[in-house]
N, C-alpha and C positions, 0 to 999 in steps of 0.2 A: 514445564512452558522448553519450545525451542527458542536454540539464541543463534543471538544475528552469526550470520557468518561475517569471516574478514574478507572487507571488498577489496577488489583488485587494485595493482594499479593506476591511476593513469593511461589511459591509451596504452594501454597493454596487447599486445596480442592474440588474436581468438585462438586454440589453438584444440588438439579434437579430445583434452582431454576438461577443457572446461570449454566446449564450445557461443554461448554466452557470454563468461566474462565476467561469471558474476561473483568467482571467487569455491563457491565448488564444483566439485570435480563432476563430467559427463554419468559416474561412476554409479555416481550418488546423489544424483538430480533425479527432485522430485518431476521440476516445475523448469523444464530445459525450454530454454527463449523467453526466459525472464528481463525483460527494454534492459537498456545498457543503460547504471550510475540508480540505480533500484536498491531498496536495501531491503536483503533475503535473510530470511533466520539456514540454521546447518543444514537448510530438508532444500536450499536455493530457491525454495516457494517466496515471494515480495510479502515484506512486512502489514501486514494495514492494523496499527498500534491501535484506535481508536473500533477499532472490531466493527465499522461499518458497513463493509463491503468493496470498497474503495483503499486499491495497493498506495499504499504512503506517499511512494514516489509522485501520485497525480492527486493529490485528497491536498488541497485546499485550502483544507474547514479539517485538518485533522484530531479536532478537538471534538464531535459529531457523537451523538453516542450510536449502542449500536443499532442495527434496523432491524433487528431482527424483532416480528411482534409488534401491533400495532400499536402498540401503552410508546415505542421509541418517533425515534427522528426520521421516517423517509430521504434518502439521500439521489442527487445527481448524480452523473457520469464520474462528476471533477468532486464529491466529497463535503457536497454542503448542504440543506435540506433546502425544500421543496417545500414548504410552507411557502403556501398564498400570507402572503404576511396582514392583506385584508380582509381577512377568514380568522386568519389564529399565528401571532408574531411567535417567530424564529426565537428558539434559544440561546443564549450567551457565544455557546459551544458552537454553534454550527454556528458565527461570523465567519468569512477570510480570513485569517492574519493575513498580515502587510499592508 
């Protein structure tokens, strides 16, 4: 498992060594251009803690099940279940937090 990278200081200036300011130097950054404030792994790629295909920084439902295969919940761009509740209720794990 790749460990999360250290977060840069808020408001830190971008440099040629870490252009996207994700805490991972450009030389080792496999995902340059990570959105500001997204948690990243040691390779500079955005984390996806629940495995649903939506990065943690954009995930409004961070406890959905992985979306690989038909038996798992498909999610929208915010990481929330796209099941039609009239036909199939959402699992409690796919409800937005807060």
